[in-house]
C-alpha positions, -999 to 999 in steps of 0.1 A, spaced: -626 -137 181 -635 -163 156 -607 -179 135 -614 -159 104 -612 -126 122 -580 -136 140 -564 -147 107 -575 -114 91 -559 -94 120 -528 -115 118 -525 -109 81 -530 -71 86 -500 -69 109 -479 -91 86 -489 -70 55 -480 -37 73 -447 -52 84 -436 -64 50 -449 -34 30 -431 -11 56 -398 -29 48 -403 -25 11 -412 12 13 -385 19 38 -357 3 17 -368 24 -12 -367 56 8 -334 46 25 -316 37 -8 -325 71 -23 -312 89 8 -280 68 7 -273 69 -30 -293 98 -43 -300 76 -73 -334 74 -90 -321 43 -109 -316 25 -76 -352 32 -63 -366 22 -97 -348 -11 -95 -363 -18 -61 -398 -14 -75 -389 -35 -105 -374 -63 -83 -406 -64 -62 -429 -66 -92 -408 -92 -110 -404 -114 -79 -442 -111 -73 -450 -122 -109 -422 -149 -110 -429 -166 -76 -468 -166 -77 -473 -200 -92 -447 -217 -70 -460 -201 -38 -495 -212 -48 -483 -248 -50 -469 -245 -15 -504 -233 -3 -522 -262 -21 -499 -290 -8 -497 -279 28 -521 -269 56 -528 -232 50 -519 -222 85 -486 -241 82 -478 -223 50 -485 -189 66 -463 -199 96 -436 -210 73 -439 -176 55 -432 -158 88 -402 -181 95 -386 -175 61 -392 -137 63 -377 -136 98 -346 -155 87 -341 -133 57 -346 -101 78 -321 -114 103 -296 -121 76 -302 -86 62 -296 -71 97 -263 -90 99 -252 -76 66 -262 -41 78 -243 -43 110 -211 -56 94 -212 -36 62 -179 -21 50 -175 17 51 -194 32 21 -209 -1 10 -244 15 7 -235 47 -11 -226 32 -44 -258 26 -64 -240 -1 -85 -222 -18 -56 -225 -56 -52 -228 -54 -14 -258 -30 -17 -277 -52 -42 -270 -84 -22 -285 -66 7 -315 -54 -13 -322 -90 -27 -321 -104 8 -346 -78 21 -369 -81 -9 -370 -119 -7 -381 -115 29 -409 -93 17 -419 -117 -11 -420 -146 13 -450 -128 28 -469 -132 -5 -477 -168 6 -503 -151 29 -520 -132 1 -525 -165 -17 -535 -186 14 -560 -161 27 -586 -164 -1 -583 -202 1 -591 -200 39 -621 -179 30 -633 -209 10 -627 -232 39 -639 -211 68 -668 -191 53 -701 -204 40 -705 -200 3 -732 -174 6 -711 -152 29 -678 -153 10 -683 -121 -9 -687 -102 24 -655 -119 38 -636 -111 6 -645 -74 11 -628 -75 44 -598 -92 28 -595 -64 3 -599 -38 30 -569 -54 49 -548 -54 18 -555 -18 11 -550 -5 46 -517 -24 49 -504 -10 16 -513 27 22 -505 31 60 -470 18 55 -458 48 35 -463 69 66 -448 44 90 -417 37 69 -411 74 63 -409 80 101 -388 49 107 -362 58 81 -360 94 93 -356 82 129 -333 51 126 -328 42 90 -328 5 80 -316 -5 115 -349 6 130 -369 -8 102 -354 -43 103 -356 -44 141 -393 -36 139 -397 -62 112 -380 -89 133 -401 -81 164 -434 -78 144 -428 -110 124 -420 -130 156 -452 -117 172 -473 -126 141 -458 -161 142 -465 -166 179 -501 -153 176 -509 -175 146 -494 -206 163 -522 -204 188 -550 -199 163 -568 -232 157 -581 -238 121 -600 -269 112 -592 -271 75 -608 -305 70 -582 -314 44 -597 -342 22 -579 -376 23 -576 -398 -8 -602 -426 -9 -590 -461 -2 -570 -474 -31 -564 -439 -45 -530 -423 -45 -526 -388 -31 -518 -361 -57 -480 -356 -60 -467 -324 -45 -457 -305 -75 -463 -271 -91 -481 -287 -121 -485 -256 -143 -501 -276 -171 -527 -291 -147 -535 -256 -133 -539 -243 -169 -563 -272 -176 -583 -265 -145 -587 -228 -155 -595 -238 -191 -622 -262 -180 -643 -233 -166 -658 -214 -195 -647 -177 -194 -622 -181 -165 -592 -173 -186 -610 -143 -199 -615 -131 -163 -578 -134 -156 -568 -116 -188 -594 -89 -181 -578 -83 -147 -544 -84 -164 -555 -57 -189 -568 -36 -160 -534 -39 -143 -517 -30 -176 -536 3 -177 -532 6 -139 -495 8 -144 -502 44 -155 -511 52 -119 -479 36 -107 -458 57 -130 -475 90 -131 -499 96 -102 -473 110 -78 -458 132 -105 -492 146 -113 -503 151 -77 -470 169 -69 -476 192 -98 -507 205 -79 -497 204 -42 -466 201 -20 -452 168 -10 -465 172 26 -500 178 14 -498 149 -11 -486 125 16 -514 136 40 -539 133 12 -532 96 7 -534 91 45 -569 106 45 -580 88 13 -570 54 28 -602 56 48 -620 47 16 -606 11 19 -620 9 54 -654 22 43 -655 -1 13 -647 -32 34 -674 -23 59 -700 -18 32 -691 -51 14 -691 -70 47 -727 -58 53 -742 -59 18 -721 -84 -2 -716 -83 -39 -750 -94 -52 -760 -127 -69 -735 -123 -97 -701 -110 -85 -688 -109 -121 -715 -84 -130 -704 -63 -99 -668 -65 -111 -676 -51 -145 -700 -24 -131 -672 -13 -108 -648 -11 -137 -673 10 -157 -674 35 -128 -637 36 -121 -626 40 -157 -653 66 -162 -638 85 -133 -603 80 -148 -616 98 -179 -625 130 -160 -605 133 -127 -576 150 -145 -596 168 -171 -589 201 -153 -559 209 -131 -578 207 -98 -565 191 -66 -601 185 -53 -611 168 -86 -580 146 -83 -587 137 -46 -623 128 -54 -613 106 -82 -587 88 -61 -613 83 -34 -636 66 -58 -608 44 -70 -599 33 -35 -635 29 -25 -643 5 -54 -609 -13 -55 -619 -39 -28 -651 -45 -47 -632 -56 -78 -608 -78 -58 -636 -94 -37 -656 -101 -69 -627 -119 -86 -619 -139 -55 -655 -149 -49 -659 -161 -84 -627 -182 -83 -636 -196 -49 -668 -211 -63 -658 -224 -97 -623 -237 -88 -618 -269 -67 -603 -261 -33 -573 -284 -38 -563 -263 -68 -572 -228 -55 -537 -220 -43 -521 -226 -77 -549 -208 -95 -547 -178 -72 -509 -179 -77 -512 -182 -114 -536 -153 -115 -512 -132 -93 -483 -140 -116 -501 -132 -148 -519 -101 -135 -489 -86 -117 -467 -90 -147 -487 -63 -165 -482 -33 -142 -443 -31 -143 -445 -33 -181 -467 -3 -183 -448 16 -156 -415 11 -175 -430 21 -209 -453 49 -199 -427 71 -183 -405 76 -214 -436 77 -236 -451 105 -215 -418 124 -212 -407 123 -248 -440 122 -267 -471 133 -247 -456 162 -227 -442 179 -258 -475 172 -276 -494 191 -249 -467 218 -242 -460 233 -276 -472 206 -300 -504 197 -319 -523 187 -288 -517 221 -272 -531 238 -304 -561 215 -306 -574 213 -270 -550 235 -250 -575 264 -247 -598 244 -225 -577 214 -214 -546 234 -205 -510 231 -217 -477 221 -201 -461 190 -187 -488 185 -161 -515 185 -188 -495 160 -208 -497 137 -178 -534 144 -174 -540 135 -210 -524 100 -204 -549 94 -176 -578 104 -198 -568 82 -226 -562 53 -202 -597 58 -188 -613 57 -223 -594 25 -232 -605 9 -199 -641 19 -204 -642 6 -239 -627 -28 -230 -651 -31 -200 -681 -25 -223 -668 -51 -247 -664 -75 -218 -699 -69 -207 -712 -79 -241 -689 -109 -246 -698 -145 -245 -671 -151 -219 -690 -129 -195 -722 -149 -201 -704 -183 -199 -686 -175 -166 -717 -160 -151 -736 -192 -160 -708 -214 -146 -708 -194 -114 -746 -197 -111 -745 -234 -119 -716 -244 -96 -728 -264 -66 -729 -248 -31 -699 -265 -14 -709 -257 22 -716 -293 29 -689 -309 7 -661 -331 18 -638 -303 26 -652 -306 60 -652 -269 68 -686 -256 78 -693 -221 90 -663 -220 113 -664 -182 110 -685 -155 96 -674 -121 84 -701 -102 101 
């Protein structure tokens, strides 16, 4: 296997491990405490940590060899999981049954910090695509990266459910320790020629600092790049609707067993998408592909809940999962070409922080909004009177209306973006950026995605 494929496989195992721990502690806490507040707090901690640490993790990636940063990520995760296991083994009687207990939340923070340490990999991986893959092949490689992320996220819900049922957090943390150690050992034997540039004679090396202001200047120097990041942020803001309401809507149509199995089957869309992108790429203008994908996905969002049909819902989710890697790959491919390699870690980290900050805001807002305004509106309110005869009435149709409105908003914003000067400027910047296959980064086609 070539270095890129080995790194991709290594990251897949690491992603599955860390996501499994996150899902498992959510399931386990609910079983122990029977508290929805506690499970909601776990999700909030993850999203806040992801948004808060992104820029700093990006600086670590920029100032160190990427492989070393990923190895360090595994070491930190292993240490935090080991400390969590120690807390678990020596926990006082009843320490995990109180949803407001200090010992419980100290344990949760340790575990979640172990999970967040793995985010270094999600920042380092696209920078390694820049280093290892020729410029003309990066869109295909980014499709595989998106596929790995999607598979890792979706398969873990099944794995963590079985683990918690079989052995609780003891089994989960034991598996995490073993898998993290194996991932570290495998990566230690993968050779990556990063060709890190050295400062010219008489020049001083850039100081190792986060330098948020410098990162903002780099982003601002590329016309339209801030607009791309804010567009992705807006998509995540609307995407928080899915985080808050999709399970509730799905469970209004089918049993929990069928809903869980449905997601397992639909996860094949990520695999199919990655295979297609690795063969066909994203076209000459990845930014155009990104906006076209958004037109399709938001159009689907307008209609996939327009009637209370499980098959319509499943088809819509399949389209979303199929096109999700296209959007991520298009954004990464654009950033990899227009942002200097020595700044890419911090730019990817900045984008992660800004973009991820939007979803929890929507998730926290949309639940109460739907419960107290939209559901009554579609149950016995004005909405039920106006459109209830064909749209349907009741709590589930209130949730459905939120999806339809989110889809319309997303579609309108995407059409505006398509006709904006920022789209034209960033497309021109991408087309005019030099091909860096032969630049001083020293990394030629060390690997190809196909």
